[in-house]
Backbone as XML, in Angstrom:
<?xml version="1.0"?>
<chain id="A" units="angstrom">
  <residue number="1" name="MET">
    <atom name="N" x="-19.593" y="-0.698" z="30.317"/>
    <atom name="CA" x="-18.194" y="-0.059" z="31.310"/>
    <atom name="C" x="-18.466" y="1.010" z="30.936"/>
  </residue>
  <residue number="2" name="PHE">
    <atom name="N" x="-17.943" y="0.914" z="28.972"/>
    <atom name="CA" x="-17.627" y="2.546" z="28.222"/>
    <atom name="C" x="-19.219" y="3.069" z="27.542"/>
  </residue>
  <residue number="3" name="VAL">
    <atom name="N" x="-19.689" y="2.469" z="27.537"/>
    <atom name="CA" x="-21.031" y="3.391" z="27.196"/>
    <atom name="C" x="-21.696" y="3.822" z="28.640"/>
  </residue>
  <residue number="4" name="ASN">
    <atom name="N" x="-21.236" y="3.257" z="29.808"/>
    <atom name="CA" x="-21.870" y="4.058" z="31.244"/>
    <atom name="C" x="-21.432" y="4.918" z="31.636"/>
  </residue>
  <residue number="5" name="GLU">
    <atom name="N" x="-19.975" y="4.899" z="31.508"/>
    <atom name="CA" x="-19.055" y="6.206" z="31.899"/>
    <atom name="C" x="-19.127" y="7.016" z="30.751"/>
  </residue>
  <residue number="6" name="LEU">
    <atom name="N" x="-19.357" y="7.392" z="29.518"/>
    <atom name="CA" x="-19.907" y="7.958" z="28.565"/>
    <atom name="C" x="-21.001" y="9.186" z="28.774"/>
  </residue>
  <residue number="7" name="THR">
    <atom name="N" x="-22.336" y="8.047" z="29.153"/>
    <atom name="CA" x="-23.297" y="8.725" z="29.529"/>
    <atom name="C" x="-23.433" y="9.684" z="30.429"/>
  </residue>
  <residue number="8" name="ASN">
    <atom name="N" x="-22.269" y="9.093" z="31.808"/>
    <atom name="CA" x="-22.331" y="9.726" z="32.725"/>
    <atom name="C" x="-21.694" y="11.094" z="32.712"/>
  </residue>
  <residue number="9" name="THR">
    <atom name="N" x="-20.586" y="10.775" z="31.961"/>
    <atom name="CA" x="-20.121" y="12.156" z="31.746"/>
    <atom name="C" x="-20.532" y="13.136" z="30.854"/>
  </residue>
  <residue number="10" name="LEU">
    <atom name="N" x="-21.567" y="12.624" z="29.900"/>
    <atom name="CA" x="-22.105" y="13.680" z="29.324"/>
    <atom name="C" x="-23.473" y="14.486" z="30.044"/>
  </residue>
  <residue number="11" name="GLU">
    <atom name="N" x="-24.195" y="13.415" z="30.515"/>
    <atom name="CA" x="-25.069" y="14.061" z="31.349"/>
    <atom name="C" x="-24.934" y="15.097" z="32.315"/>
  </residue>
  <residue number="12" name="ASN">
    <atom name="N" x="-23.367" y="14.870" z="32.320"/>
    <atom name="CA" x="-22.942" y="16.428" z="33.689"/>
    <atom name="C" x="-22.468" y="17.080" z="32.652"/>
  </residue>
  <residue number="13" name="ALA">
    <atom name="N" x="-22.119" y="17.205" z="31.869"/>
    <atom name="CA" x="-21.483" y="17.810" z="30.875"/>
    <atom name="C" x="-22.473" y="19.449" z="30.936"/>
  </residue>
  <residue number="14" name="LYS">
    <atom name="N" x="-21.850" y="20.575" z="30.711"/>
    <atom name="CA" x="-22.658" y="21.885" z="30.700"/>
    <atom name="C" x="-23.320" y="21.967" z="29.607"/>
  </residue>
  <residue number="15" name="MET">
    <atom name="N" x="-24.656" y="22.009" z="29.702"/>
    <atom name="CA" x="-25.261" y="22.161" z="27.783"/>
    <atom name="C" x="-25.897" y="23.351" z="28.358"/>
  </residue>
  <residue number="16" name="THR">
    <atom name="N" x="-25.900" y="24.087" z="29.036"/>
    <atom name="CA" x="-26.108" y="25.587" z="29.336"/>
    <atom name="C" x="-25.849" y="26.451" z="28.443"/>
  </residue>
  <residue number="17" name="ASN">
    <atom name="N" x="-26.845" y="27.569" z="27.942"/>
    <atom name="CA" x="-26.532" y="29.024" z="27.464"/>
    <atom name="C" x="-25.511" y="28.688" z="26.035"/>
  </residue>
  <residue number="18" name="ILE">
    <atom name="N" x="-26.607" y="27.716" z="25.581"/>
    <atom name="CA" x="-25.910" y="27.400" z="23.525"/>
    <atom name="C" x="-26.725" y="28.459" z="22.601"/>
  </residue>
  <residue number="19" name="SER">
    <atom name="N" x="-26.211" y="29.772" z="23.013"/>
    <atom name="CA" x="-26.853" y="30.761" z="22.142"/>
    <atom name="C" x="-26.201" y="31.517" z="20.843"/>
  </residue>
  <residue number="20" name="SER">
    <atom name="N" x="-25.199" y="30.606" z="20.965"/>
    <atom name="CA" x="-24.554" y="31.467" z="19.463"/>
    <atom name="C" x="-23.587" y="30.534" z="18.932"/>
  </residue>
  <residue number="21" name="ILE">
    <atom name="N" x="-23.013" y="30.661" z="17.333"/>
    <atom name="CA" x="-22.503" y="29.583" z="16.959"/>
    <atom name="C" x="-21.033" y="29.262" z="17.811"/>
  </residue>
  <residue number="22" name="LYS">
    <atom name="N" x="-20.463" y="30.453" z="18.226"/>
    <atom name="CA" x="-18.901" y="29.868" z="18.931"/>
    <atom name="C" x="-19.283" y="29.251" z="20.191"/>
  </residue>
  <residue number="23" name="LEU">
    <atom name="N" x="-20.594" y="29.486" z="21.046"/>
    <atom name="CA" x="-20.944" y="28.597" z="21.957"/>
    <atom name="C" x="-20.946" y="27.527" z="21.475"/>
  </residue>
  <residue number="24" name="LEU">
    <atom name="N" x="-22.256" y="27.007" z="20.856"/>
    <atom name="CA" x="-22.378" y="25.517" z="20.145"/>
    <atom name="C" x="-21.058" y="25.151" z="19.699"/>
  </residue>
  <residue number="25" name="GLU">
    <atom name="N" x="-19.801" y="25.554" z="19.339"/>
    <atom name="CA" x="-18.856" y="24.862" z="18.768"/>
    <atom name="C" x="-17.854" y="24.816" z="19.780"/>
  </residue>
  <residue number="26" name="ASN">
    <atom name="N" x="-17.737" y="25.414" z="21.039"/>
    <atom name="CA" x="-17.399" y="24.877" z="22.083"/>
    <atom name="C" x="-17.874" y="23.881" z="22.736"/>
  </residue>
  <residue number="27" name="THR">
    <atom name="N" x="-19.062" y="23.735" z="23.018"/>
    <atom name="CA" x="-19.840" y="22.478" z="23.351"/>
    <atom name="C" x="-19.421" y="21.479" z="22.846"/>
  </residue>
  <residue number="28" name="VAL">
    <atom name="N" x="-19.428" y="21.155" z="21.490"/>
    <atom name="CA" x="-19.475" y="20.290" z="20.262"/>
    <atom name="C" x="-17.434" y="19.792" z="20.616"/>
  </residue>
  <residue number="29" name="GLN">
    <atom name="N" x="-16.884" y="20.772" z="20.394"/>
    <atom name="CA" x="-15.606" y="20.532" z="20.827"/>
    <atom name="C" x="-15.201" y="19.618" z="22.454"/>
  </residue>
  <residue number="30" name="GLU">
    <atom name="N" x="-15.795" y="20.468" z="23.385"/>
    <atom name="CA" x="-15.811" y="19.903" z="24.478"/>
    <atom name="C" x="-16.294" y="18.618" z="24.940"/>
  </residue>
  <residue number="31" name="TYR">
    <atom name="N" x="-17.603" y="17.761" z="24.130"/>
    <atom name="CA" x="-18.165" y="16.451" z="23.437"/>
    <atom name="C" x="-16.982" y="15.939" z="22.806"/>
  </residue>
  <residue number="32" name="LEU">
    <atom name="N" x="-16.287" y="16.065" z="21.865"/>
    <atom name="CA" x="-15.128" y="15.378" z="21.140"/>
    <atom name="C" x="-14.121" y="15.343" z="22.329"/>
  </residue>
  <residue number="33" name="ARG">
    <atom name="N" x="-13.813" y="16.324" z="23.201"/>
    <atom name="CA" x="-12.489" y="15.821" z="24.084"/>
    <atom name="C" x="-13.094" y="14.639" z="25.205"/>
  </residue>
  <residue number="34" name="ILE">
    <atom name="N" x="-14.394" y="14.673" z="25.911"/>
    <atom name="CA" x="-15.128" y="14.320" z="26.368"/>
    <atom name="C" x="-15.010" y="12.764" z="25.601"/>
  </residue>
  <residue number="35" name="ILE">
    <atom name="N" x="-15.280" y="12.224" z="24.953"/>
    <atom name="CA" x="-15.256" y="11.098" z="23.949"/>
    <atom name="C" x="-14.243" y="10.364" z="23.919"/>
  </residue>
  <residue number="36" name="ASN">
    <atom name="N" x="-12.961" y="11.830" z="23.499"/>
    <atom name="CA" x="-12.030" y="11.072" z="22.917"/>
    <atom name="C" x="-11.081" y="10.342" z="24.230"/>
  </residue>
  <residue number="37" name="SER">
    <atom name="N" x="-10.893" y="10.782" z="25.300"/>
    <atom name="CA" x="-10.307" y="10.761" z="26.668"/>
    <atom name="C" x="-11.101" y="9.245" z="26.943"/>
  </residue>
  <residue number="38" name="ILE">
    <atom name="N" x="-12.561" y="9.468" z="27.035"/>
    <atom name="CA" x="-13.180" y="8.169" z="27.587"/>
    <atom name="C" x="-12.591" y="6.750" z="26.461"/>
  </residue>
  <residue number="39" name="TRP">
    <atom name="N" x="-12.719" y="6.811" z="25.215"/>
    <atom name="CA" x="-12.396" y="5.589" z="24.602"/>
    <atom name="C" x="-11.294" y="5.576" z="24.852"/>
  </residue>
  <residue number="40" name="TYR">
    <atom name="N" x="-10.122" y="6.448" z="25.355"/>
    <atom name="CA" x="-8.902" y="6.067" z="24.932"/>
    <atom name="C" x="-8.719" y="4.974" z="26.415"/>
  </residue>
  <residue number="41" name="LYS">
    <atom name="N" x="-9.345" y="6.017" z="27.442"/>
    <atom name="CA" x="-9.428" y="4.916" z="28.523"/>
    <atom name="C" x="-9.726" y="3.618" z="28.455"/>
  </residue>
  <residue number="42" name="PHE">
    <atom name="N" x="-10.573" y="3.188" z="27.674"/>
    <atom name="CA" x="-10.959" y="1.941" z="27.692"/>
    <atom name="C" x="-10.532" y="0.829" z="26.460"/>
  </residue>
  <residue number="43" name="SER">
    <atom name="N" x="-9.569" y="1.893" z="25.912"/>
    <atom name="CA" x="-9.266" y="1.069" z="24.501"/>
    <atom name="C" x="-8.015" y="0.384" z="24.830"/>
  </residue>
  <residue number="44" name="LYS">
    <atom name="N" x="-7.583" y="-0.851" z="23.908"/>
    <atom name="CA" x="-6.093" y="-0.914" z="24.153"/>
    <atom name="C" x="-5.463" y="-1.440" z="22.767"/>
  </residue>
  <residue number="45" name="ASN">
    <atom name="N" x="-4.141" y="-1.417" z="22.303"/>
    <atom name="CA" x="-3.777" y="-1.756" z="21.251"/>
    <atom name="C" x="-3.578" y="-3.002" z="20.987"/>
  </residue>
  <residue number="46" name="VAL">
    <atom name="N" x="-3.849" y="-3.370" z="20.021"/>
    <atom name="CA" x="-4.155" y="-5.183" z="19.390"/>
    <atom name="C" x="-3.277" y="-4.954" z="18.431"/>
  </residue>
  <residue number="47" name="ASN">
    <atom name="N" x="-2.628" y="-5.883" z="18.063"/>
    <atom name="CA" x="-1.587" y="-6.497" z="16.959"/>
    <atom name="C" x="-2.162" y="-7.865" z="16.570"/>
  </residue>
  <residue number="48" name="ILE">
    <atom name="N" x="-2.852" y="-7.260" z="15.452"/>
    <atom name="CA" x="-3.207" y="-8.740" z="14.612"/>
    <atom name="C" x="-2.417" y="-9.032" z="13.561"/>
  </residue>
  <residue number="49" name="THR">
    <atom name="N" x="-1.717" y="-10.247" z="13.374"/>
    <atom name="CA" x="-1.078" y="-10.427" z="12.542"/>
    <atom name="C" x="-1.485" y="-12.002" z="11.814"/>
  </residue>
  <residue number="50" name="LYS">
    <atom name="N" x="-0.906" y="-11.914" z="10.775"/>
    <atom name="CA" x="-1.447" y="-13.093" z="10.383"/>
    <atom name="C" x="-0.822" y="-14.741" z="11.062"/>
  </residue>
  <residue number="51" name="CYS">
    <atom name="N" x="-0.202" y="-14.275" z="11.861"/>
    <atom name="CA" x="0.544" y="-15.545" z="12.887"/>
    <atom name="C" x="0.343" y="-15.329" z="14.119"/>
  </residue>
  <residue number="52" name="SER">
    <atom name="N" x="-0.730" y="-14.567" z="14.246"/>
    <atom name="CA" x="-1.361" y="-14.447" z="16.025"/>
    <atom name="C" x="-1.953" y="-15.761" z="16.412"/>
  </residue>
  <residue number="53" name="ASN">
    <atom name="N" x="-2.537" y="-17.096" z="15.625"/>
    <atom name="CA" x="-2.856" y="-18.124" z="16.111"/>
    <atom name="C" x="-2.097" y="-19.046" z="16.513"/>
  </residue>
  <residue number="54" name="ILE">
    <atom name="N" x="-1.879" y="-19.798" z="17.538"/>
    <atom name="CA" x="-1.408" y="-21.076" z="17.699"/>
    <atom name="C" x="-0.686" y="-21.950" z="16.851"/>
  </residue>
  <residue number="55" name="TRP">
    <atom name="N" x="-1.980" y="-22.206" z="15.909"/>
    <atom name="CA" x="-1.736" y="-23.216" z="14.981"/>
    <atom name="C" x="-1.500" y="-22.509" z="14.105"/>
  </residue>
  <residue number="56" name="TRP">
    <atom name="N" x="-1.160" y="-21.147" z="13.380"/>
    <atom name="CA" x="0.023" y="-20.994" z="12.045"/>
    <atom name="C" x="1.106" y="-21.595" z="11.900"/>
  </residue>
  <residue number="57" name="ASN">
    <atom name="N" x="1.321" y="-22.206" z="11.036"/>
    <atom name="CA" x="2.893" y="-22.277" z="11.249"/>
    <atom name="C" x="3.274" y="-22.146" z="9.556"/>
  </residue>
  <residue number="58" name="ASN">
    <atom name="N" x="4.647" y="-22.617" z="9.648"/>
    <atom name="CA" x="5.146" y="-22.410" z="8.150"/>
    <atom name="C" x="4.683" y="-22.358" z="6.596"/>
  </residue>
  <residue number="59" name="LYS">
    <atom name="N" x="4.032" y="-23.967" z="6.841"/>
    <atom name="CA" x="3.429" y="-24.593" z="5.516"/>
    <atom name="C" x="1.765" y="-23.402" z="5.611"/>
  </residue>
  <residue number="60" name="CYS">
    <atom name="N" x="1.364" y="-22.894" z="6.285"/>
    <atom name="CA" x="0.488" y="-21.670" z="6.619"/>
    <atom name="C" x="1.051" y="-20.516" z="5.375"/>
  </residue>
  <residue number="61" name="CYS">
    <atom name="N" x="1.676" y="-20.079" z="5.963"/>
    <atom name="CA" x="2.451" y="-18.707" z="5.790"/>
    <atom name="C" x="3.206" y="-19.263" z="4.499"/>
  </residue>
  <residue number="62" name="VAL">
    <atom name="N" x="3.185" y="-20.136" z="3.971"/>
    <atom name="CA" x="3.393" y="-20.156" z="2.360"/>
    <atom name="C" x="2.481" y="-20.553" z="1.643"/>
  </residue>
  <residue number="63" name="LYS">
    <atom name="N" x="1.656" y="-20.584" z="1.882"/>
    <atom name="CA" x="0.657" y="-21.155" z="1.260"/>
    <atom name="C" x="-0.587" y="-19.734" z="1.105"/>
  </residue>
  <residue number="64" name="LEU">
    <atom name="N" x="-0.551" y="-19.079" z="2.449"/>
    <atom name="CA" x="-1.031" y="-17.726" z="2.326"/>
    <atom name="C" x="-0.450" y="-16.915" z="0.659"/>
  </residue>
  <residue number="65" name="ASN">
    <atom name="N" x="1.563" y="-17.133" z="0.893"/>
    <atom name="CA" x="1.514" y="-16.013" z="0.254"/>
    <atom name="C" x="1.598" y="-17.174" z="-1.159"/>
  </residue>
  <residue number="66" name="THR">
    <atom name="N" x="1.078" y="-18.079" z="-1.607"/>
    <atom name="CA" x="0.956" y="-18.421" z="-2.367"/>
    <atom name="C" x="-0.029" y="-17.586" z="-2.835"/>
  </residue>
  <residue number="67" name="TYR">
    <atom name="N" x="-1.162" y="-18.263" z="-2.133"/>
    <atom name="CA" x="-2.460" y="-17.769" z="-2.910"/>
    <atom name="C" x="-2.458" y="-15.660" z="-3.511"/>
  </residue>
  <residue number="68" name="HIS">
    <atom name="N" x="-1.451" y="-15.453" z="-2.097"/>
    <atom name="CA" x="-1.813" y="-13.537" z="-2.434"/>
    <atom name="C" x="-0.780" y="-13.585" z="-3.842"/>
  </residue>
  <residue number="69" name="SER">
    <atom name="N" x="0.201" y="-14.252" z="-4.427"/>
    <atom name="CA" x="0.637" y="-13.699" z="-5.226"/>
    <atom name="C" x="-0.112" y="-14.200" z="-6.714"/>
  </residue>
  <residue number="70" name="SER">
    <atom name="N" x="-0.986" y="-15.126" z="-6.704"/>
    <atom name="CA" x="-1.513" y="-15.759" z="-7.811"/>
    <atom name="C" x="-3.105" y="-15.518" z="-7.594"/>
  </residue>
  <residue number="71" name="LYS">
    <atom name="N" x="-3.753" y="-15.308" z="-6.399"/>
    <atom name="CA" x="-5.262" y="-15.101" z="-6.520"/>
    <atom name="C" x="-6.216" y="-16.441" z="-7.190"/>
  </residue>
  <residue number="72" name="SER">
    <atom name="N" x="-5.026" y="-17.404" z="-6.906"/>
    <atom name="CA" x="-6.474" y="-18.058" z="-8.263"/>
    <atom name="C" x="-7.342" y="-19.285" z="-7.017"/>
  </residue>
  <residue number="73" name="LEU">
    <atom name="N" x="-8.307" y="-19.614" z="-7.227"/>
    <atom name="CA" x="-9.096" y="-20.400" z="-6.651"/>
    <atom name="C" x="-8.848" y="-21.324" z="-6.393"/>
  </residue>
  <residue number="74" name="GLU">
    <atom name="N" x="-7.724" y="-22.307" z="-7.070"/>
    <atom name="CA" x="-6.963" y="-23.475" z="-6.595"/>
    <atom name="C" x="-5.920" y="-23.233" z="-5.802"/>
  </residue>
  <residue number="75" name="ASP">
    <atom name="N" x="-5.322" y="-22.056" z="-5.386"/>
    <atom name="CA" x="-4.529" y="-21.669" z="-4.215"/>
    <atom name="C" x="-4.893" y="-21.493" z="-3.011"/>
  </residue>
  <residue number="76" name="TRP">
    <atom name="N" x="-6.772" y="-20.661" z="-3.429"/>
    <atom name="CA" x="-7.029" y="-20.543" z="-2.071"/>
    <atom name="C" x="-7.416" y="-21.389" z="-1.533"/>
  </residue>
  <residue number="77" name="LYS">
    <atom name="N" x="-8.070" y="-22.984" z="-2.065"/>
    <atom name="CA" x="-8.597" y="-23.919" z="-1.714"/>
    <atom name="C" x="-7.196" y="-24.539" z="-1.247"/>
  </residue>
  <residue number="78" name="THR">
    <atom name="N" x="-6.161" y="-24.644" z="-1.675"/>
    <atom name="CA" x="-5.156" y="-25.224" z="-1.043"/>
    <atom name="C" x="-4.387" y="-24.874" z="-0.147"/>
  </residue>
  <residue number="79" name="PHE">
    <atom name="N" x="-4.574" y="-23.585" z="0.341"/>
    <atom name="CA" x="-4.081" y="-22.541" z="1.476"/>
    <atom name="C" x="-5.173" y="-23.154" z="2.590"/>
  </residue>
  <residue number="80" name="LYS">
    <atom name="N" x="-6.762" y="-23.166" z="2.304"/>
    <atom name="CA" x="-7.986" y="-23.968" z="3.315"/>
    <atom name="C" x="-7.449" y="-25.199" z="4.017"/>
  </residue>
  <residue number="81" name="ARG">
    <atom name="N" x="-6.995" y="-25.817" z="3.255"/>
    <atom name="CA" x="-7.283" y="-27.149" z="3.170"/>
    <atom name="C" x="-5.925" y="-27.448" z="4.635"/>
  </residue>
  <residue number="82" name="VAL">
    <atom name="N" x="-4.593" y="-26.597" z="4.144"/>
    <atom name="CA" x="-3.541" y="-26.494" z="4.783"/>
    <atom name="C" x="-3.788" y="-26.262" z="6.534"/>
  </residue>
  <residue number="83" name="VAL">
    <atom name="N" x="-4.754" y="-25.190" z="6.296"/>
    <atom name="CA" x="-5.152" y="-24.635" z="7.560"/>
    <atom name="C" x="-6.330" y="-25.629" z="8.306"/>
  </residue>
  <residue number="84" name="LYS">
    <atom name="N" x="-6.623" y="-26.043" z="7.802"/>
    <atom name="CA" x="-7.638" y="-26.898" z="8.280"/>
    <atom name="C" x="-6.779" y="-28.062" z="8.769"/>
  </residue>
  <residue number="85" name="ASN">
    <atom name="N" x="-6.190" y="-28.590" z="8.062"/>
    <atom name="CA" x="-5.105" y="-30.244" z="8.961"/>
    <atom name="C" x="-4.381" y="-29.322" z="9.799"/>
  </residue>
  <residue number="86" name="THR">
    <atom name="N" x="-4.205" y="-28.739" z="9.421"/>
    <atom name="CA" x="-3.021" y="-27.887" z="10.724"/>
    <atom name="C" x="-3.748" y="-27.816" z="11.700"/>
  </residue>
  <residue number="87" name="LYS">
    <atom name="N" x="-4.833" y="-27.107" z="12.003"/>
    <atom name="CA" x="-5.630" y="-27.271" z="13.215"/>
    <atom name="C" x="-6.291" y="-28.534" z="13.661"/>
  </residue>
  <residue number="88" name="TYR">
    <atom name="N" x="-6.338" y="-28.847" z="12.811"/>
    <atom name="CA" x="-6.434" y="-30.283" z="13.424"/>
    <atom name="C" x="-5.607" y="-31.157" z="14.055"/>
  </residue>
  <residue number="89" name="THR">
    <atom name="N" x="-4.323" y="-31.403" z="13.346"/>
    <atom name="CA" x="-3.626" y="-32.071" z="13.748"/>
    <atom name="C" x="-3.006" y="-31.359" z="14.849"/>
  </residue>
  <residue number="90" name="LEU">
    <atom name="N" x="-2.963" y="-29.991" z="15.528"/>
    <atom name="CA" x="-2.751" y="-29.199" z="16.426"/>
    <atom name="C" x="-3.910" y="-29.617" z="17.661"/>
  </residue>
  <residue number="91" name="PHE">
    <atom name="N" x="-5.316" y="-29.356" z="17.403"/>
    <atom name="CA" x="-6.209" y="-29.670" z="18.386"/>
    <atom name="C" x="-6.265" y="-31.390" z="18.483"/>
  </residue>
  <residue number="92" name="ASP">
    <atom name="N" x="-6.629" y="-31.816" z="17.840"/>
    <atom name="CA" x="-6.371" y="-33.551" z="17.698"/>
    <atom name="C" x="-4.842" y="-33.791" z="18.724"/>
  </residue>
  <residue number="93" name="ASN">
    <atom name="N" x="-3.694" y="-33.563" z="18.908"/>
    <atom name="CA" x="-3.218" y="-33.344" z="19.786"/>
    <atom name="C" x="-2.848" y="-32.863" z="20.957"/>
  </residue>
  <residue number="94" name="LYS">
    <atom name="N" x="-3.674" y="-31.987" z="21.289"/>
    <atom name="CA" x="-4.053" y="-31.345" z="22.487"/>
    <atom name="C" x="-5.174" y="-31.957" z="22.995"/>
  </residue>
  <residue number="95" name="ILE">
    <atom name="N" x="-6.144" y="-33.045" z="22.200"/>
    <atom name="CA" x="-7.290" y="-33.496" z="23.353"/>
    <atom name="C" x="-6.523" y="-34.871" z="23.773"/>
  </residue>
</chain>
């Protein structure tokens, strides 16, 4: 949808009489305006947080913070293990 509308709009934009640098700058600015308006028409705000998933719990948060503090491979492995077990438990209960 975005690409189709962008293509159609740019095809209909005036590209005639670009005989000076000023006219070229104006044309480029118009293209930018068109692209921005279509981009904002099709985009949406998304806030991604570490708690965006349904399986995320406090234990995951604690282990992630521990890893962020230490940057140790062992803490990373612990975090990944907790995440795996948490997902397993949640989805096992759903089934």
